[in-house]
C-alpha positions, 0 to 999 in steps of 0.5 A: 250597541256598537251597531246602534251607535254606528246607525245613530252616528250615520243618522247624525251625519245625514242630519248634519249633511241635510243641515249643511245642504239647508245652510248652503241653500240659505246662503245661495238664497241670501246671495240671490236676495242681496243681488235682488236688493241691488237690482231693486235699488237700481230700479228704485233710482231709475223710477224716481224720475217717474215717481208721480206715475208709479206711486202705486207700484212703489207702495206695492214694493214697500209692502213686498219689502216688509214681507221680505223682512218677515221672511228674513226674520223667519229665516233667522228664526230657522237658523236659531232653531238649527243652532239649537238642534246642533246644540241639542244633537246629543239628544238627537234620538229624542228630538230627531223627529222634531228636527225632521219636522222642523226641517220639513217646515224649513223646506216649506218656508224655502219653497214659499220664499222661492215662490215669493222671489219668483213673483218679485222677479215678475214685478221687477220685470213689469217695473222695467217694462213700465220704465221703458214705456215711460222713457218712450213717452218722455222721448215723444214729449221731448220731440213734441216740445222741440216741434212746438219750439220750432213753431214758436220760433217761426211765430216769433219771426213772423211777429217781428216781421209784422212789427217791422212792417207796422213800424215802417207804416207808422213812420210813413204815417208820422211823415205824412202827418208831419207834412200835413202839419207843415202844410197846415202851418204854411196855410196858417202863415199865409192866412196871417200874411194875407190878414196883415197885408189887408190890414196894412192896405187899410192903414196905407189907404187911410195914410194916403188919404191923410197925405193927400189932404196934407199935400193940398194943405202944403200946396196952399202954404207954398203959395204963401211962402216968401221968395227966400224960401221958394228955392228950397221948396222948389226941388221937393215940389218937383219931386212931389210932382214926379213921385206919386203914392199910387204908383209902384217903382223899381229903384235901380242903381246907376253903377250896377244896373241892379234893382233894390230888393228885399229878400225876406218877409222877416223884420230887420231882413237886410236890403240888397240889390239884384238884377230885375226879375219882376218880383214884388220884392223888387217893387216899391211905393213912396208915401209922401210926408207933410208938415215938418217932414215935407219933402220926405217919404216912407219907402215901402216894399210891395211884398212885405209892406215894411219900409226902409230903415237904418239899423239901430238908428245910427248916424255912422257910415257903413251901417246896413239898410234893412226893412222894418215895420214903419213907426214914423221915426226919422231913420225911416224917412228919406228925401229924394234929391234930383241929380244928373240924367233924372237920377236921385240921391236918396238921403236919410233924415236921421243921419243925413247920409245917403243910400249906397251900394257896396259893389263887391258884396251887393249890400246896401248901406248908408254913407256920406254923400260923394256924388258917385254912381253907387249913390245914384238911383233911377226910379222907373214907374210901374202900373199899380 
């Protein structure tokens, strides 16, 4: 009986040793499973960037996790069974064969779990390989994107250069259009001036015919004047014999030797004096007046067809003389009074003051008669 108990105790120790070995293997397997879980979590974290490409693999891993959970549940069941065996050890003789069978079943399950672990390792290696391939593809795509960025920058630079050339060409076209517009405007101004000159010529011709008729009437009336009026009418008559409406004249100052000139075509442009240069702005013609204005003239610029005019119709001294459209008013009517050495004093009917040169400024004004050289003018004929 003692020997039988010793044998049973030895068998029990062997069973306990076998259970301890199984427990050690389970602990090692649990540690490996924990480490695998950590590696698996790292793999899942790395695979999130390429999740769209590895959906199928994630689904497989999910199934494997479910299988792994089943294995864990099975291991827990085995542990419960081993605990039950420990609790029922005193019935070892009756249940030893069942325990040995259960141990064999546990070993089979451990072998199956080891095989599944090996397969999971293979899947993990395949996942890492796929991740490396994905990284290489991403690197290739990054390099391709960088090259495309360089090409895009070159294209943008080329586009900017083309835009600058287009802007430069547009500016040149705009300048040419502006020059063309200026030329067209200048042509239109010239055409208007020509039309105005033509119209003024026609008006002048009509006025000349009227004046010639008035002159004939005046000559007839002069023969009937009394002796008392003969002296006052003699001087204008001599002037009329000298001044002809169809003749052009220069009007030169005795004091300076410079000629009267209009410097612009604008209305109210001031009259000045300058050395004779042969321009039409220094040429004048005299239109004699009749009736109550007998002995007076309108003095026209050949260039502008505007007549001499006293500014603002004033009678004050030092008022500037300018040119203006002829309206037949008294500040545009002038009398030629014969002076010394065939010179004339040119007197305004409105103010009674005479045409005067300011030597220091070359301006032409009206001033009280003083019988000085800067108020005397010489008329020189020119051919029409």
